RODO-2510 file (C-alpha; in nm, 4 decimals, decimal comma):
residues 244
     n   res          X          Y          Z
     1     m     3,4889    -0,9363     1,0492
     2     v     3,1685    -0,8040     1,1032
     3     f     2,8618    -1,0229     1,0195
     4     l     2,4745    -0,8955     0,9596
     5     n     2,1889    -1,0602     0,9919
     6     g     1,9573    -1,1204     0,7387
     7     c     1,5317    -1,0421     0,8408
     8     g     1,4087    -1,2234     1,1194
     9     l     1,7473    -1,4160     1,1470
    10     s     2,0342    -1,4694     1,4184
    11     a     2,3879    -1,4543     1,4892
    12     a     2,3590    -1,8215     1,5318
    13     g     2,2879    -1,8724     1,1723
    14     w     2,6577    -1,8029     1,1383
    15     n     2,8399    -2,0400     1,3306
    16     e     3,0115    -2,2670     1,0558
    17     v     3,1372    -1,9304     0,9007
    18     v     3,2365    -1,8424     1,2003
    19     a     3,3982    -2,1746     1,2656
    20     a     3,5883    -2,1251     0,9820
    21     l     3,7507    -1,8549     1,0704
    22     e     3,9240    -1,9379     1,3396
    23     g     4,2539    -1,7409     1,4448
    24     r     4,0626    -1,3757     1,3202
    25     r     3,8822    -1,1842     1,4985
    26     v     3,4650    -1,1732     1,4675
    27     i     3,1783    -1,0107     1,6120
    28     t     2,8392    -1,1130     1,5112
    29     l     2,5193    -0,8835     1,6084
    30     d     2,1765    -0,9588     1,6890
    31     r     1,9608    -0,7296     1,6700
    32     p     1,6787    -0,6650     1,9955
    33     g     1,4153    -0,9273     1,9753
    34     h     1,6775    -1,1930     2,0132
    35     n     1,8782    -1,3326     2,3533
    36     g     1,5755    -1,2357     2,6033
    37     t     1,5336    -0,8985     2,4362
    38     r     1,2118    -0,6705     2,3056
    39     a     1,1993    -0,4860     1,9825
    40     a     1,0851    -0,1473     1,9831
    41     g     0,9098    -0,1661     1,6943
    42     p     1,0480    -0,1933     1,2874
    43     p     1,4477    -0,0686     1,2977
    44     s     1,5593     0,1823     1,0443
    45     l     1,8307     0,1979     0,8075
    46     a     1,9724     0,5170     0,9841
    47     d     1,9419     0,3745     1,3391
    48     e     2,1035     0,0676     1,1993
    49     t     2,3402     0,2151     0,9906
    50     r     2,4591     0,4730     1,2989
    51     l     2,5291     0,1813     1,5955
    52     l     2,7293    -0,0378     1,3329
    53     a     2,9497     0,3192     1,2681
    54     e     2,9561     0,2971     1,6711
    55     l     3,0717    -0,0604     1,6635
    56     l     3,3401     0,0047     1,3953
    57     d     3,4973     0,3050     1,5517
    58     a     3,5656     0,0979     1,8288
    59     e     3,7781    -0,1215     1,6270
    60     a     4,1124    -0,0577     1,5583
    61     a     4,1629    -0,1509     1,1636
    62     p     3,8930    -0,1649     0,9321
    63     v     3,6675    -0,4258     0,8793
    64     v     3,4818    -0,6543     0,6105
    65     v     3,1371    -0,7001     0,6587
    66     v     2,9675    -0,9192     0,5149
    67     a     2,6164    -0,8946     0,5444
    68     h     2,2871    -1,1735     0,4438
    69     s     1,9592    -1,0775     0,2330
    70     m     1,7660    -0,7304     0,3740
    71     a     2,1272    -0,6368     0,5976
    72     s     2,2493    -0,5465     0,2424
    73     f     2,0946    -0,1912     0,2631
    74     q     2,2437    -0,1303     0,6095
    75     a     2,6426    -0,2693     0,4579
    76     e     2,5776    -0,0350     0,1774
    77     a     2,5079     0,2667     0,3883
    78     i     2,8111     0,2434     0,5827
    79     a     3,0550     0,2085     0,3041
    80     r     2,8712     0,4899     0,1700
    81     l     2,9171     0,6916     0,5107
    82     r     3,2137     0,5507     0,6453
    83     p     3,4047     0,3416     0,3355
    84     e     3,7577     0,4142     0,5563
    85     r     3,6013     0,1888     0,8116
    86     l     3,5500    -0,0891     0,5690
    87     v     3,8230    -0,3494     0,3686
    88     g     3,5395    -0,5023     0,1901
    89     v     3,1795    -0,6504     0,1711
    90     v     3,0677    -0,9740     0,1178
    91     l     2,6862    -0,9279     0,0337
    92     v     2,5358    -1,2894     0,1008
    93     d     2,2055    -1,3427    -0,1614
    94     p     2,1498    -0,9586    -0,0856
    95     s     1,7535    -0,8461    -0,0997
    96     v     1,7497    -0,5365    -0,4152
    97     p     1,5783    -0,2552    -0,3240
    98     p     1,2620    -0,1890    -0,5492
    99     p     1,3685     0,1308    -0,7828
   100     c     1,0621     0,3292    -0,6406
   101     a     1,0333     0,2371    -0,2708
   102     r     0,8720     0,4461    -0,0419
   103     s     0,8115     0,4824     0,2987
   104     s     0,5004     0,3827     0,4778
   105     a     0,3923     0,5479     0,8156
   106     a     0,1961     0,2406     0,9144
   107     a     0,5193     0,0028     0,9763
   108     g     0,5117     0,0849     1,3508
   109     a     0,1579     0,0513     1,3823
   110     l     0,1430    -0,2949     1,2180
   111     a     0,4189    -0,4061     1,4080
   112     s     0,3163    -0,3146     1,7222
   113     l    -0,0181    -0,5234     1,6685
   114     a     0,1729    -0,8335     1,5518
   115     a     0,3986    -0,8139     1,9075
   116     r     0,0548    -0,7982     2,0839
   117     m    -0,0986    -1,1231     1,8592
   118     v     0,2139    -1,3101     1,9053
   119     r     0,1579    -1,3089     2,3095
   120     l    -0,1685    -1,5869     2,2224
   121     g    -0,0628    -1,9061     2,2010
   122     p    -0,2551    -2,0130     1,8980
   123     v    -0,1262    -1,7430     1,6626
   124     r     0,2342    -1,7397     1,7800
   125     g     0,1733    -2,1227     1,7250
   126     v     0,0593    -2,0328     1,3987
   127     a     0,2776    -1,7734     1,2997
   128     g     0,6067    -1,9957     1,4089
   129     r     0,4752    -2,2950     1,1623
   130     m     0,4464    -2,0132     0,8857
   131     l     0,7889    -1,9177     0,9634
   132     r     0,9629    -2,2357     1,0237
   133     a     0,8511    -2,3682     0,6888
   134     g     0,9584    -2,0403     0,4721
   135     m     1,3038    -2,1085     0,6978
   136     r     1,2719    -2,5344     0,5323
   137     s     1,2585    -2,3800     0,1876
   138     q     1,5044    -2,1382     0,1475
   139     t     1,7803    -2,3873     0,2458
   140     v     1,9166    -2,7275     0,0823
   141     r     1,9623    -2,8807     0,4656
   142     p     1,6001    -2,8189     0,6017
   143     q     1,6696    -3,0235     0,8894
   144     a     1,9150    -2,7791     1,0588
   145     i     1,5757    -2,5566     1,1068
   146     d     1,5022    -2,7657     1,3875
   147     s     1,8076    -2,7434     1,5490
   148     p     1,7858    -2,5538     1,8721
   149     r     1,9631    -2,2305     1,7500
   150     w     1,7340    -2,1852     1,4783
   151     r     1,4028    -2,3059     1,6780
   152     s     1,4170    -2,0378     1,8661
   153     l     1,3332    -1,7760     1,5785
   154     w     1,0206    -1,9356     1,4981
   155     s     0,9514    -2,0773     1,8066
   156     g     0,9922    -1,7486     2,0347
   157     e     0,7261    -1,4639     2,0946
   158     q     1,0069    -1,1988     2,0811
   159     a     1,1716    -1,3800     1,8006
   160     l     0,8375    -1,3467     1,5843
   161     a     0,7888    -0,9883     1,7313
   162     a     1,1168    -0,8763     1,5949
   163     a     1,0878    -1,0841     1,2813
   164     a     0,7655    -0,8857     1,2037
   165     a     0,8729    -0,5844     1,2369
   166     e     1,1933    -0,6298     1,0552
   167     w     1,0034    -0,7426     0,7749
   168     l     0,7247    -0,4381     0,7679
   169     s     1,0392    -0,2029     0,7956
   170     y     1,1679    -0,3293     0,4378
   171     r     0,9878    -0,0984     0,2167
   172     d     1,1386     0,1889     0,4556
   173     q     1,4578     0,0709     0,4359
   174     a     1,5002     0,0579     0,0375
   175     a     1,3890     0,3649     0,0588
   176     q     1,6369     0,5177     0,3001
   177     l     1,8690     0,3392     0,0982
   178     l     1,7660     0,5106    -0,2497
   179     v     1,7641     0,8590    -0,0612
   180     l     2,0951     0,7969    -0,0078
   181     r     2,2213     0,6790    -0,3350
   182     a     2,0591     1,0039    -0,4346
   183     r     2,2448     1,2393    -0,3069
   184     q     2,6092     1,0939    -0,3427
   185     k     2,5318     1,0315    -0,7119
   186     a     2,8054     0,7849    -0,6911
   187     p     2,8742     0,3843    -0,6521
   188     a     3,0149     0,3342    -0,2568
   189     p     3,3915     0,3949    -0,2306
   190     a     3,4075     0,0190    -0,1492
   191     r     3,4804    -0,3388    -0,3038
   192     v     3,2394    -0,5861    -0,2738
   193     a     3,1802    -0,9747    -0,4112
   194     v     2,8000    -1,0652    -0,4494
   195     l     2,7111    -1,4026    -0,3840
   196     e     2,4032    -1,4708    -0,5710
   197     a     2,1487    -1,7866    -0,4471
   198     p     1,8929    -1,9210    -0,7211
   199     p     1,6711    -1,7818    -0,7860
   200     f     1,9042    -1,5461    -0,9525
   201     n     1,8126    -1,2038    -1,0183
   202     g     1,6700    -1,0980    -1,3466
   203     a     1,9785    -0,8121    -1,5542
   204     t     1,8171    -0,5034    -1,3898
   205     a     1,8379    -0,6139    -1,0596
   206     v     2,2343    -0,7315    -1,0978
   207     v     2,2626    -0,4178    -1,2706
   208     s     2,1311    -0,2460    -0,9146
   209     l     2,3230    -0,4552    -0,7103
   210     l     2,6485    -0,3898    -0,8884
   211     s     2,6366    -0,0285    -0,9998
   212     a     2,6244     0,0324    -0,5869
   213     f     2,9841     0,0263    -0,5690
   214     r     3,2990     0,1284    -0,7110
   215     t     3,4428    -0,2703    -0,7315
   216     s     3,2421    -0,4876    -0,7720
   217     r     3,1762    -0,8886    -0,8987
   218     i     2,9054    -1,1460    -0,8770
   219     r     2,9256    -1,5188    -0,7817
   220     r     2,6441    -1,7141    -0,8097
   221     v     2,6002    -2,0325    -0,6237
   222     s     2,4006    -2,3028    -0,7809
   223     g     2,4317    -2,5690    -0,5072
   224     s     2,2629    -2,2928    -0,2298
   225     r     1,9445    -2,1427    -0,1514
   226     h     1,8892    -1,8325     0,0115
   227     l     2,0505    -1,9299     0,3951
   228     m     2,3512    -1,9725     0,2252
   229     m     2,5376    -1,9359     0,5355
   230     l     2,4074    -2,3401     0,5792
   231     d     2,4300    -2,4363     0,2605
   232     a     2,7413    -2,3332     0,1555
   233     p     2,9721    -2,1843     0,4589
   234     p     3,2931    -2,2261     0,2215
   235     v     3,2323    -2,0335    -0,0417
   236     i     3,1282    -1,7252     0,1668
   237     v     3,4643    -1,7982     0,3817
   238     e     3,6394    -1,7760     0,0536
   239     e     3,5550    -1,4768    -0,0435
   240     i     3,6057    -1,3252     0,3102
   241     e     3,9616    -1,4442     0,2642
   242     r     3,9729    -1,3136    -0,1099
   243     l     3,8827    -0,9823     0,0388
   244     s     4,0848    -0,9610     0,3297
***
């Protein structure tokens, strides 16, 4: 199993899911900006997918890719480019690319500005409080956001800079995914389970999600919010086991 984090999150968010997969080989990834590293700027879908392809090529057997939120772009890209390395994909409350997403030349400059700003204590404090509040609103267990494994995401300088860079790359990554879809002109040749948390997507977004893959189904998890790895880890584990 390979776990991909949503925007601004770290691999530690998957701890409860991973603990329930005892005996299975599990790989979790952290992007630059976590664990003492520094983000170089907004990530690109091409670079993220290339890194993932190299990791999968080092594995002896195909894997299940589990992707949260914005990481769904990367999961779909690898399913299109390296389908032979996948057993299937679990998308955990995934992002849906806007139908007319366009790249922005300003993302890099804005990410550099954000990285400089969070070096200032007062700015870092305000940004951290805003991110913490946003995270707390995305789970039915808001107290978990104050635990040590989550606190570094909204209080650390490098993590905040990385979160800003990832958020600023959203439209670029969505645009790159749309280009890949248009070039292939066919669904990704992979099985996918989509886990959706309230507020549920409308029909157009659901069709976009499901039609992107050859074999797909959606499961709505009414007792969860966006941070489903906190709210409904057994549901994620169940879908992983079903695919594998």
